[in-house]
BATIKE-932747 format. One record per residue (C-alpha): residue in three letters; y, x, z. Coordinates in steps of 0.5 Angstrom, whole numbers, plus 2048, in hexadecimal, padded with zeros to 3 digits. Layout:
REM residues N
ALAYXZ;...
***
This chain:
REM residues 340
UNK7DA7DF85A;UNK7DD7D8859;UNK7D97D4853;UNK7D87DA84F;UNK7DF7DC850;UNK7E27E2853;UNK7E77E1858;UNK7EF7E1857;UNK7F07E885A;UNK7EA7EB855;UNK7EE7E884F;UNK7F47EA852;UNK7F17F1852;UNK7EE7F184C;UNK7F57EF849;UNK7F87F484C;UNK7F47F9849;UNK7F47F7842;UNK7FB7F7842;UNK7FB7FE845;UNK7F6800840;UNK7FB7FC83A;UNK80180183D;UNK7FD80783C;UNK7FB806835;UNK802804834;UNK80480B837;UNK7FF80F832;UNK80080B82C;UNK80880D82D;UNK80681482F;UNK802814829;UNK807811825;UNK80C816827;UNK80881C826;UNK80681A81F;UNK80E81881D;UNK80F820820;UNK80982281C;UNK80C81F815;UNK813822817;UNK810829818;UNK80B829813;UNK80C82380E;UNK80881F80B;UNK806825806;UNK80782C807;UNK80D82D804;UNK811827808;UNK81182980F;UNK81782D812;UNK813833814;UNK81283480C;UNK81983380B;UNK81B837811;UNK81783D80E;UNK81983C807;UNK82183D80A;UNK81F84380D;UNK81C846807;UNK822844803;UNK827846808;UNK82484D808;UNK82484D801;UNK82B84B801;UNK82D851806;UNK829856802;UNK82D8547FC;UNK8348537FE;UNK834859803;UNK83685E7FE;UNK83B85A7FB;UNK83E858802;UNK83E860803;UNK8418617FC;UNK84785C7FE;UNK84885E805;UNK848866803;UNK84D8657FD;UNK852862802;UNK852868807;UNK85786D808;UNK854874808;UNK85587580F;UNK85086F810;UNK84B87380C;UNK84A878811;UNK84B873817;UNK84487281A;UNK84786C81E;UNK849869817;UNK843866813;UNK84485F810;UNK84B85D811;UNK85086180F;UNK856863814;UNK85B86280E;UNK85A85F808;UNK85B864802;UNK85D8607FC;UNK85F8677F9;UNK8588697F8;UNK8578647F2;UNK85D8667EE;UNK85B86D7EE;UNK85486B7EC;UNK8578677E6;UNK85B86D7E4;UNK8558727E5;UNK85086D7E1;UNK85686B7DC;UNK8548647DD;UNK8588607D9;UNK8568637D3;UNK84E8647D5;UNK84E85D7D7;UNK85085A7D0;UNK84B85F7CD;UNK84585E7D1;UNK8478567D1;UNK8478557C9;UNK84185A7C8;UNK83D8567CD;UNK83E8507CB;UNK83D8517C3;UNK8378557C5;UNK83584F7C9;UNK8378497C4;UNK83384E7BE;UNK82D84F7C2;UNK82D8477C4;UNK82D8447BD;UNK82884A7BA;UNK8238497C0;UNK8238417C0;UNK8218427B8;UNK81C8477B9;UNK8198437C0;UNK81A83D7BC;UNK8158407B6;UNK8108437BB;UNK80F83C7BE;UNK80F8377B8;UNK80F83A7B1;UNK80883B7AE;UNK80A8437AC;UNK8048487A9;UNK80384D7AE;UNK80784A7B4;UNK80284D7BA;UNK8038547B6;UNK80B8537B6;UNK80B8507BD;UNK8068567C0;UNK80D85B7BD;UNK8128567C1;UNK80E8587C7;UNK80D85F7C6;UNK8148607C5;UNK81585D7CC;UNK80F8617CF;UNK8128687CC;UNK81786B7D0;UNK81E86B7CC;UNK81F8737CE;UNK8198757CA;UNK81D8727C4;UNK8238757C5;UNK82387B7C1;UNK8218787BB;UNK8268727BC;UNK82B8777BD;UNK82A87B7B7;UNK82A8757B3;UNK8318737B5;UNK83387A7B4;UNK8318797AD;UNK8358727AC;UNK83B8757AF;UNK83B8707B5;UNK83B8747BB;UNK8418737BF;UNK84286C7BD;UNK83F8667C0;UNK83A8657BA;UNK8358687BD;UNK8368627C2;UNK83785C7BE;UNK83285E7B8;UNK82B85D7BB;UNK82D8577BF;UNK82E8537B7;UNK8268557B7;UNK8248527BC;UNK8248597C0;UNK82885D7C4;UNK82885D7CB;UNK8228597CE;UNK8228557C7;UNK81A8557C8;UNK81B8517CE;UNK82084C7CB;UNK81B84A7C5;UNK8158487CB;UNK81A8447CE;UNK81C8407C8;UNK8158407C6;UNK81283D7CC;UNK8188387CC;UNK8178367C5;UNK80F8357C6;UNK8108317CB;UNK81482B7C7;UNK8108257C4;UNK80E8267BD;UNK81081F7BB;UNK8178217BA;UNK8168257B5;UNK8118207B2;UNK81681B7B2;UNK81C8207AF;UNK8178227AA;UNK81681B7A7;UNK81D81A7A7;UNK81D8207A2;UNK8208257A7;UNK81E82C7A5;UNK81C8317AB;UNK8238347AB;UNK82782E7AC;UNK82182B7B1;UNK8228327B5;UNK82A8317B4;UNK82A82A7B5;UNK8258287BA;UNK82182E7BD;UNK8288327BF;UNK82B82C7C3;UNK82682C7C7;UNK8258337C9;UNK82C8337CD;UNK8288357D3;UNK82583B7CF;UNK82B83D7CC;UNK83083D7D2;UNK82A8427D6;UNK8298467D0;UNK8318477D0;UNK8328487D7;UNK82C84D7D7;UNK82F8517D2;UNK8368507D4;UNK8358547DB;UNK82F8597D7;UNK83585B7D2;UNK83B85B7D8;UNK83685F7DC;UNK8338647D7;UNK83586B7D8;UNK82F86F7D4;UNK83186D7CD;UNK83886D7CD;UNK8388747D0;UNK8338767CB;UNK8378747C5;UNK83E8737C7;UNK84187B7C9;UNK84887C7C6;UNK84B8777CC;UNK84F8737C7;UNK84A86D7C8;UNK84886D7CF;UNK8448687D3;UNK8458667DA;UNK83E8697DC;UNK8418707DA;UNK84886F7DD;UNK8458727E4;UNK8448787E1;UNK84B8797DF;UNK84D8767E5;UNK84F87D7E8;UNK8528807E2;UNK85787A7E0;UNK85987A7E7;UNK85B8827E7;UNK85E8807E0;UNK86287A7E3;UNK86487F7E9;UNK8668857E4;UNK86B8807DF;UNK87087E7E6;UNK86C8787E8;UNK86E8767EF;UNK8688797F2;UNK86B87F7F2;UNK8688877F0;UNK8638897EB;UNK85D8877EE;UNK85B8817F1;UNK8578807F7;UNK85187B7F5;UNK84D8787FB;UNK8488737FC;UNK84C86D7FD;UNK85086F7F6;UNK8498707F3;UNK8468697F6;UNK84C8657F4;UNK84A8677ED;UNK8438657ED;UNK84585E7F0;UNK84A85E7EA;UNK84585F7E5;UNK84085A7E8;UNK8468557E9;UNK8468527E2;UNK83F8507E2;UNK83F84D7E9;UNK8448497E7;UNK8418467E1;UNK83A8457E5;UNK83F8417EA;UNK84183C7E4;UNK83A83C7E1;UNK83583C7E7;UNK8348347E6;UNK8328357DF;UNK82E83B7E0;UNK8298387E5;UNK8298327E1;UNK8278367DB;UNK82283B7DF;UNK81E8347E1;UNK81E8327DA;UNK81B8387D7;UNK81783A7DD;UNK8198417DD;UNK81B8457E4;UNK81E84B7E4;
***
């Protein structure tokens, strides 16, 4: 010790030790910062922000997509197979040769163009009728003061809960007395009165949507001298475009795919929808073969490829409609808060 001061060597050693500790702390801070960044990337600031959560979501969605797409891919693959490919265990997904003639045979068996026109105009007309009538009913339940409204809404819920098959016999007797059998009237007229196929669900959808709109809109319209009908037509209905789109698409697809009611009320074969045409596939192909078509013979050998081609031709129009309306459909789902 020299005058209470440390020797130069000791000062030098302490300086080196301090620098060493500072270097170690910097390394630790860098490692800690790197670990923190890695943790933020993997787990995220919130639970649903990290890569692990997004990876889990992608895996679940991919599995769900595979579950739904597998039957469609199998249908398309099988519809393009030759008869020999069906019995070849080596061929599963990719046909040895694309057999487009299966679709030509399926169109003949389904009487496709006549059936698709009849199915299309019935589905569109019934959907438009249900959309209009259910919008009026839903608006009344949501915004208007009607004596006994809870009782009426309970009856609507009952029509949703009661299986339609339990009402088939009385409805069949009623339509028979009215002379509506073998005509499209049993499929169209109920839609005019906010009923028909799944009508109660559509009333509930509109009721839920109109109930979320602010009451100030109606109060302003009332101050301007607008009555209930004008308020509904000029103000509330334009705002309900998302709900209108949802109801129309649901109604269209359900009417297009419905087999039970057309099979019950349309039996003479003059008016046949696509869902019914599958049961006449073999008979129509036999008739075409017997009348001297290019198929030859009087009996047509129906195989799985032609059946799958017919099934794909039936579901193709709704798929095309959904492809063009997908963006608006998703927006409507988000706006109305409905999950199908």
